[in-house]
C-alpha positions as a printed Julia matrix, in Angstrom:
440×3 Matrix{Float64}:
 138.65   72.29   99.33
 138.84   70.34  102.58
 137.71   67.2   100.77
 140.35   67.72   98.07
 143.05   68.28  100.67
 141.9    65.2   102.58
 141.86   63.05   99.45
 145.35   64.29   98.53
 146.66   63.53  102.0
 145.11   60.05  102.01
 146.58   59.42   98.55
 150.06   60.4    99.79
 149.7    58.17  102.85
 148.45   55.25  100.75
 151.26   55.53   98.2
 153.9    55.93  100.93
 152.53   52.87  102.73
 152.56   50.77   99.57
 156.11   51.86   98.73
 157.35   51.11  102.24
 155.66   47.7   102.48
 156.88   46.6    99.04
 160.36   47.94   99.75
 160.56   46.14  103.1
 159.5    42.9   101.44
 162.07   43.38   98.68
 164.79   44.21  101.19
 164.05   41.06  103.18
 164.1    38.94  100.02
 167.28   40.52   98.67
 169.21   40.37  101.94
 168.06   36.82  102.72
 169.12   35.63   99.27
 172.51   37.35   99.57
 172.96   35.94  103.1
 172.27   32.39  101.92
 174.75   32.79   99.07
 177.34   34.13  101.53
 176.74   31.19  103.86
 177.16   28.74  101.01
 180.32   30.48   99.81
 181.89   30.41  103.26
 180.94   26.79  103.76
 182.64   25.82  100.47
 185.68   28.07  100.58
 186.44   28.08  104.29
 190.15   27.07  104.64
 190.91   23.68  106.14
 191.99   23.42  109.73
 195.18   21.58  108.89
 197.33   20.75  105.86
 199.86   23.44  106.71
 197.98   26.36  105.16
 197.65   29.93  106.39
 194.04   29.52  107.49
 193.79   32.99  109.06
 195.09   34.68  105.94
 192.71   32.72  103.72
 189.81   33.55  106.05
 190.66   37.25  105.95
 190.72   37.25  102.16
 187.4    35.37  102.06
 185.89   37.82  104.55
 187.01   40.75  102.4
 185.45   39.2    99.3
 182.14   38.54  101.07
 182.09   41.99  102.65
 182.48   43.52   99.19
 179.22   41.91   98.1
 175.85   43.72   98.26
 173.41   43.17  101.1
 175.9    41.32  103.35
 178.82   42.28  105.56
 181.67   40.2   107.0
 184.65   40.56  109.31
 187.02   38.48  111.47
 186.71   38.42  115.24
 189.01   36.85  117.8
 188.1    34.38  120.45
 187.05   37.27  122.74
 184.63   38.67  120.13
 186.75   41.69  119.18
 187.25   42.44  115.48
 190.68   41.6   114.08
 190.17   43.46  110.79
 188.2    46.65  110.11
 185.37   46.38  107.67
 186.13   47.67  104.19
 184.27   50.79  103.0
 181.68   49.93  100.4
 181.21   52.18   97.37
 177.95   54.05   97.57
 176.96   53.76   93.92
 173.22   54.13   94.4
 172.97   57.43   96.2
 175.28   59.97   97.71
 172.6    61.31  100.06
 172.55   60.2   103.66
 169.48   58.19  104.55
 167.57   59.72  107.54
 167.69   57.69  110.7
 163.9    57.41  110.92
 163.73   55.95  107.41
 166.65   53.65  108.08
 164.99   52.33  111.25
 161.67   51.98  109.45
 163.07   49.96  106.54
 165.76   47.87  108.24
 164.58   44.27  108.9
 165.77   41.98  111.65
 169.43   41.12  110.89
 170.55   37.56  110.1
 173.99   36.54  111.37
 176.21   33.48  111.34
 179.65   32.57  112.71
 182.2    30.25  111.11
 185.15   29.23  113.34
 188.71   29.69  112.01
 191.08   27.08  113.4
 194.52   25.7   112.81
 194.7    22.34  114.41
 194.6    22.12  117.31
 194.0    25.87  118.0
 190.94   28.12  117.45
 192.21   31.35  115.92
 188.9    33.23  115.7
 185.66   33.35  113.77
 184.38   34.66  110.45
 181.24   36.67  111.15
 178.7    37.35  108.39
 175.49   39.37  108.63
 172.82   40.86  106.39
 173.47   44.51  105.48
 170.48   46.25  103.73
 172.1    49.71  103.74
 172.62   49.91   99.97
 169.1    48.62   99.3
 167.63   51.13  101.79
 169.6    53.9   100.08
 168.09   52.95   96.71
 164.58   52.91   98.2
 165.18   56.28   99.85
 166.34   57.75   96.57
 163.12   56.68   94.88
 161.02   57.62   97.91
 162.53   61.12   98.15
 161.58   61.76   94.5
 158.13   60.13   94.38
 156.72   61.64   97.57
 157.51   65.3    96.75
 156.02   64.79   93.28
 152.95   63.2    94.82
 152.67   66.03   97.36
 153.04   68.56   94.55
 150.28   66.75   92.65
 148.04   67.0    95.72
 148.79   70.71   96.08
 148.01   71.28   92.39
 144.76   69.33   92.81
 143.76   71.44   95.8
 144.72   74.59   93.91
 142.62   73.61   90.91
 139.73   72.81   93.24
 140.1    76.22   94.87
 140.2    77.93   91.48
 137.14   76.11   90.17
 135.28   76.64   93.43
 136.14   80.35   93.4
 134.9    80.76   89.84
 131.7    78.85   90.55
 131.04   80.72   93.8
 131.68   84.04   92.06
 129.12   83.2    89.38
 126.66   81.97   91.99
 127.22   85.13   94.04
 126.44   87.31   91.02
 123.24   85.34   90.39
 122.38   85.54   94.08
 122.85   89.33   94.08
 120.58   89.61   91.04
 117.92   87.43   92.7
 118.21   89.45   95.92
 117.72   92.71   94.01
 114.69   91.23   92.23
 113.31   90.01   95.57
 113.67   93.55   96.97
 111.69   94.97   94.06
 114.36   96.01   91.54
 112.93   94.23   88.52
 115.29   96.07   86.16
 118.24   94.09   87.53
 119.63   91.47   85.16
 122.07   88.63   85.72
 125.11   88.71   83.38
 125.64   85.78   81.05
 128.64   83.58   81.85
 130.97   81.59   79.65
 129.8    78.32   81.12
 126.71   76.91   79.44
 125.11   75.91   82.75
 125.45   79.38   84.25
 124.32   81.02   81.02
 121.13   78.94   81.1
 120.58   79.8    84.77
 121.19   83.52   84.15
 118.82   83.43   81.18
 116.14   81.88   83.38
 116.64   84.54   86.06
 116.44   87.32   83.46
 113.3    85.85   81.93
 111.74   85.69   85.39
 112.65   89.32   86.06
 111.25   90.41   82.69
 108.04   88.48   83.32
 107.66   90.0    86.79
 108.4    93.45   85.39
 105.71   93.05   82.74
 103.23   91.8    85.34
 104.07   94.69   87.65
 103.56   97.19   84.84
 100.24   95.55   84.07
  99.21   95.62   87.72
 100.26   99.25   88.07
  98.21  100.15   85.0
  95.2    98.3    86.35
  95.62   99.86   89.76
  95.91  103.33   88.22
  92.74  102.74   86.22
  91.01  101.42   89.34
  92.13  104.46   91.31
  90.91  106.79   88.56
  87.56  105.03   88.37
  87.3   105.03   92.16
  87.92  108.77   92.36
  85.46  109.37   89.56
  82.85  107.29   91.37
  83.54  109.12   94.64
  83.2   112.44   92.85
  79.89  111.32   91.35
  78.59  110.17   94.75
  79.66  113.47   96.3
  77.97  115.4    93.53
  74.79  113.35   93.87
  74.73  113.86   97.62
  75.25  117.57   97.18
  72.63  117.92   94.45
  70.07  115.63   96.08
  70.42  116.33   99.79
  71.23  120.03   99.52
  67.81  121.17   98.22
  66.02  118.8   100.56
  67.88  120.08  103.61
  67.22  123.66  102.47
  63.51  122.91  102.1
  63.49  121.25  105.53
  65.07  124.29  107.17
  62.63  126.6   105.36
  59.69  124.51  106.51
  60.97  124.6   110.07
  61.3   128.38  109.94
  57.74  128.71  108.65
  56.5   126.35  111.36
  58.18  128.44  114.02
  56.55  131.57  112.59
  53.14  129.93  112.7
  53.78  128.64  116.19
  54.21  132.2   117.45
  50.46  132.83  116.87
  49.4   129.87  119.04
  48.48  130.36  122.67
  51.18  130.19  125.28
  50.3   126.75  126.65
  50.97  124.83  123.42
  53.46  127.22  121.85
  56.33  126.42  124.21
  56.09  122.69  123.57
  55.84  123.2   119.81
  58.76  125.64  119.72
  60.86  123.17  121.75
  60.05  120.36  119.36
  60.8   122.5   116.33
  64.13  123.61  117.82
  65.13  119.99  118.38
  64.15  119.18  114.81
  66.24  122.13  113.6
  69.23  120.86  115.59
  68.94  117.4   114.06
  68.6   118.92  110.59
  71.83  120.87  111.1
  73.56  117.68  112.29
  72.38  115.86  109.18
  73.66  118.77  107.07
  77.06  118.73  108.76
  77.31  114.95  108.37
  76.43  115.24  104.69
  79.06  117.96  104.19
  81.68  115.83  105.97
  80.81  112.82  103.82
  80.94  114.89  100.65
  84.25  116.43  101.67
  85.65  112.97  102.45
  84.57  111.67   99.08
  85.91  114.72   97.28
  87.32  117.89   98.86
  85.16  120.86   97.98
  88.08  123.08   96.96
  89.59  120.47   94.58
  89.45  121.9    91.09
  88.57  125.36   92.45
  91.73  126.12   94.41
  95.39  125.15   94.8
  96.72  122.25   96.84
  98.12  124.68   99.4
  94.69  126.23   99.94
  93.18  122.77  100.29
  95.76  121.85  102.95
  95.25  125.12  104.8
  91.52  124.38  104.96
  92.35  120.89  106.25
  94.65  122.31  108.93
  91.92  124.73  110.0
  89.5   121.82  110.42
  91.98  119.86  112.57
  92.79  122.96  114.61
  89.1   123.43  115.3
  88.8   119.8   116.43
  92.07  119.8   118.5
  92.93  123.39  119.43
  95.79  122.27  121.71
  97.77  120.92  118.71
 100.01  123.29  116.73
 100.16  122.51  113.0
 102.57  124.39  110.71
 102.65  124.24  106.91
 105.87  125.09  105.05
 105.64  125.11  101.27
 109.06  125.66   99.73
 107.95  125.93   96.11
 104.95  126.44   93.92
 103.2   123.09   94.1
 101.38  121.98   91.0
 100.66  118.58   89.48
  97.78  116.43   88.28
  94.44  116.3    90.05
  94.84  112.65   91.05
  98.32  113.3    92.46
  97.14  116.35   94.43
  94.24  114.36   95.84
  96.65  111.59   96.93
  98.89  114.14   98.68
  95.84  115.6   100.39
  94.69  112.2   101.64
  98.24  111.37  102.8
  98.41  114.59  104.85
  94.95  114.06  106.32
  95.64  110.43  107.3
  99.03  111.35  108.79
  97.57  114.22  110.83
  94.81  111.97  112.07
  97.27  109.24  113.15
  99.62  111.74  114.83
  96.82  113.3   116.88
  94.73  110.22  117.6
  97.4   107.55  118.11
 100.59  109.53  118.8
  99.16  112.25  121.06
 101.28  114.78  119.17
 101.28  118.41  120.34
 103.23  119.9   117.47
 103.09  118.83  113.83
 105.07  120.28  110.94
 104.14  119.73  107.28
 107.02  120.44  104.9
 106.48  120.45  101.13
 109.2   121.13   98.59
 110.2   120.2    95.07
 113.12  117.83   94.56
 114.76  118.71   91.24
 117.72  116.36   91.7
 115.79  113.35   90.38
 114.1   112.66   87.08
 111.18  113.11   86.98
 110.99  115.87   89.56
 109.15  115.08   92.77
 106.93  116.82   95.27
 108.27  115.76   98.67
 105.75  115.94  101.5
 107.31  115.27  104.89
 105.31  115.28  108.12
 107.15  115.5   111.45
 105.49  115.33  114.86
 106.58  115.06  118.48
 104.24  112.16  119.29
 105.26  108.77  120.55
 105.29  107.31  117.03
 104.76  103.7   115.99
 104.89  101.24  118.89
 106.36   98.38  116.88
 103.61   96.01  118.03
 101.44   94.03  115.65
  98.33   96.2   115.28
  95.11   95.6   113.38
  95.23   96.43  109.7
  95.27  100.18  109.11
  93.17  100.73  106.02
  94.27  104.37  105.85
  97.96  103.47  105.55
  97.13  100.64  103.16
  95.21  103.09  100.98
  98.16  105.52  100.97
 100.55  102.73  100.01
  98.29  101.5    97.19
  97.83  105.03   95.85
 101.57  105.64   95.94
 102.26  102.43   94.05
  99.59  103.17   91.45
 101.02  106.67   90.84
 104.68  105.49   90.9
 105.26  107.47   94.09
 107.39  106.51   97.08
 105.7   106.2   100.46
 107.83  105.96  103.61
 105.78  104.73  106.61
 106.19  106.47  110.01
 109.56  105.9   111.67
 111.38  107.34  114.66
 114.35  109.69  114.35
 115.49  110.99  117.69
 112.43  112.34  119.51
 110.43  112.9   116.31
 108.19  110.71  114.18
 108.6   111.19  110.43
 106.6   109.98  107.46
 107.11  110.98  103.84
 105.48  110.82  100.41
 107.45  111.49   97.21
 105.08  112.18   94.34
 106.42  112.49   90.75
 105.43  115.71   89.02
 103.48  114.75   85.91
């Protein structure tokens, strides 16, 4: 718009300059030609200085005739230079408007004058004074100038207006496309750009929509693959847990039985060797219990023992009991606002989310009070199980930390199950994290 306004202004200045220069040249030519004709006329018709004629009367009549001509003026002056006869009023046939002083000064060239003495032998009666007078020519130029320049200015305004209109339409279309691209960039692959009337914008919108459709198809494919991978991963973890339980359980039981029998046999040995043997067997028993506890923890990490044999609430209560045993100074409350029930994979993801969040709140946030709130959100379709964890710890520091595989796993699980995971954030003095799981 600034360029259009500048071009319009330069065009007005250029046209005005051309008009003024041409008009000044024409005025000089016209007035010079009229002045030369007036000089020639006076030289031929100037009354003689003798022969008994009324030379002053003839000179006055000649001055009146010359003054009536265009582009020149004439009057009689006495020997002192004062006018003897007022100049006749010329008819303003070109324009009735008064020419502005600035335009008159701009267009008026240097005047040309000449004096012709009027004498009656032997006396000098006065002089006939002639001069160029471009007033009527300037009036004609002003009349044309006052019409052309407003029309030219109006043309410039119309040009700027059209530029503004076209620019507004183009920017509006570009803004719509930009909003669609921004929504796609933020993850809303269902957003589509509307088709415009212009062929160029229609092609651009079609390309944006094709890109969104392609990304949407690829996301659906990735989600399907990730869901299958998650299902296979959980199945593999369940198999490993089952193998550990079936393989290590009997062996640990046999080891403990053998240790008990060894202790019974050691009681019949004399006192000198019995104490050393009993001490060694007790140490072995302690290590066997540690191996058993480690195996149970690994099995429970791979697949919670109550999964499939109890509800999600019972599983979380068992988890809270374990954390309370590890950190007795931390208070953990569980509030379940509805009967929670969904698929096994979804329940396992909620369980892992709660466990990872509790671990982060206690280990990294030094929380002393943690509240787990679970409720069903029926205002959306499909319905969701909302799990919100609030603690009084210091929360995320905002610094760039090493990759947290626990949070990455929660995020990947949420994406695979079409859930919404909200990472920890501060609200007042509390740290909040949330998982919204669709009810299948």
